[in-house]
C-alpha positions in Angstrom: 82.3 116.4 106.8 80.6 113.9 109.1 78.8 115.0 112.2 81.1 118.0 112.7 84.3 116.1 111.9 86.2 116.7 108.6 88.5 114.2 106.9 90.7 115.3 104.1 91.3 113.1 101.0 94.8 112.5 102.4 93.5 111.4 105.7 91.0 109.0 104.0 93.9 107.6 101.9 96.0 107.0 105.0 93.0 105.3 106.8 92.3 103.1 103.7 96.0 102.0 103.5 95.9 101.1 107.2 92.7 99.2 106.9 93.9 97.4 103.7 97.0 96.3 105.5 94.9 94.8 108.3 92.5 93.1 105.8 95.5 91.6 104.0 98.0 90.9 106.7 95.7 89.8 109.6 92.4 88.6 108.0 94.2 87.1 104.9 92.1 89.0 102.3 93.7 88.4 98.9 93.1 89.2 95.3 89.7 88.0 94.2 88.2 87.5 97.7 84.8 89.0 98.0 84.3 91.6 100.8 80.8 92.9 101.3 79.8 96.3 102.8 76.5 97.4 104.1 77.1 101.0 105.0 75.5 104.4 104.6 77.2 107.2 102.7 80.0 108.0 105.2 83.7 108.2 105.6 83.6 104.5 106.4 82.1 103.7 103.0 85.0 105.6 101.2 87.7 104.1 103.4 86.5 100.5 103.1 85.9 100.8 99.3 89.5 101.9 98.7 90.9 99.4 101.2 89.2 96.5 99.6 90.5 97.6 96.2 94.1 97.9 97.6 94.0 94.2 98.7 92.9 93.1 95.2 89.6 92.1 96.8 86.2 92.4 95.1 83.9 94.9 96.7 80.3 93.7 97.1 78.3 96.8 98.1 74.9 96.0 99.6 72.2 98.5 100.4 71.2 99.3 103.9 67.7 99.7 102.6 67.4 96.0 101.7 65.3 93.6 103.8 67.0 90.8 105.7 66.2 88.2 103.0 67.8 90.3 100.2 70.9 91.0 102.2 71.4 87.4 103.1 70.9 86.4 99.4 73.5 88.9 98.2 76.0 87.8 100.9 75.5 84.2 100.1 75.5 84.5 96.3 78.6 86.7 96.3 80.6 84.2 98.3 81.7 87.0 100.7 83.6 85.7 103.7 84.0 89.2 105.2 81.3 91.8 105.8 81.8 95.4 106.9 78.5 96.8 108.2 76.7 99.4 110.3 76.3 98.2 113.8 72.6 98.8 113.3 72.5 95.7 111.0 74.5 93.4 113.3 71.5 91.4 114.4 70.4 90.8 110.8 73.9 89.5 109.9 74.2 87.3 112.9 70.8 85.7 112.3 71.5 85.1 108.6 75.2 84.1 109.0 74.4 80.3 108.7 73.1 80.8 105.2 76.4 82.4 104.0 80.1 81.8 104.0 80.8 84.7 106.4 83.8 84.3 108.7 84.5 87.9 109.6 82.0 90.6 110.7 83.4 94.1 111.0 81.1 96.7 112.5 81.2 100.5 112.6 78.9 103.1 113.9 77.7 106.1 111.8 79.4 108.5 114.3 82.7 106.6 114.6 84.4 109.4 112.7 82.5 112.3 114.4 84.1 114.8 116.7 82.6 113.2 119.8 82.8 109.5 118.7 81.5 107.5 121.7 83.4 104.5 122.9 81.4 101.4 122.1 81.9 97.8 123.2 82.7 95.3 120.5 80.2 92.4 120.6 81.6 88.9 120.7 82.5 87.4 117.3 82.9 90.8 115.6 85.6 93.3 115.0 85.3 97.1 115.2 86.5 99.1 112.2 88.2 101.8 114.2 90.1 99.3 116.4 91.3 97.4 113.3 92.6 100.6 111.7 94.4 101.6 114.9 96.0 98.1 115.2 97.3 97.8 111.7 100.8 98.3 110.4 100.7 101.1 107.8 102.1 98.9 105.1 100.0 99.2 102.0 99.5 95.9 100.3 101.3 95.3 97.0 99.0 93.6 94.5 99.3 93.2 90.8 96.1 94.2 89.1 95.2 93.6 85.4 92.6 96.3 84.9 90.9 94.6 82.0 90.4 91.2 83.7 90.5 91.6 87.5 87.2 92.3 89.2 86.8 95.4 91.3 83.1 95.3 92.0 80.3 92.8 92.3 77.1 94.9 92.3 73.7 93.2 92.5 70.9 94.2 90.2 67.5 95.2 91.4 66.1 91.8 90.5 63.3 93.2 88.3 63.1 89.9 86.2 63.7 87.5 89.1 66.3 87.2 91.8 69.0 89.9 91.9 72.1 88.9 90.0 75.7 89.9 90.7 77.1 92.1 87.9 80.9 91.7 87.6 82.8 95.0 86.9 86.5 95.1 86.3 88.8 98.0 87.3 88.7 99.0 83.6 84.9 99.1 83.6 84.9 101.5 86.6 87.4 103.8 84.9 85.4 103.7 81.6 82.2 104.5 83.5 83.9 107.5 85.1 85.3 108.7 81.7 81.9 108.4 80.1 80.2 110.5 82.8 82.7 113.4 82.7 80.9 115.3 79.9 77.8 115.4 82.0 
């Protein structure tokens, strides 16, 4: 449930397929491409995570709590060319864009999937997540994944011993993590 609106798992699956089709067919996201997200816990974070995985892309989750310098470091170090972020962070991304490889900025509002989602203008040079989902052909991408060698996630450490470093996790690692936590 999100601001009074409820999405079923099936609806989230359909939305992630549509978004994956747009990422792959229109933006050219392919296996191994890094796609960063800077989103709060929301339907958007679930939809984008699964969509990125469906393209074979590598999800680079960044925290909304990070300062501008940390976000720009993670975007630059990851090599991400696409970022999906809360519209609240658009100014930070635009200011730091020159220090990164970013080509595509996709924005969403926290209440985009609410019952009374407001219509919002899309700033120049950006895409709006809901519009992309609506425009896409519902053709899920077909990508061959080797779970043991293909990256699924590039998560950055806290940087306790220096600059944060990207930790490469394969699809197999994510499944193993899930299996290990089931007894708890």
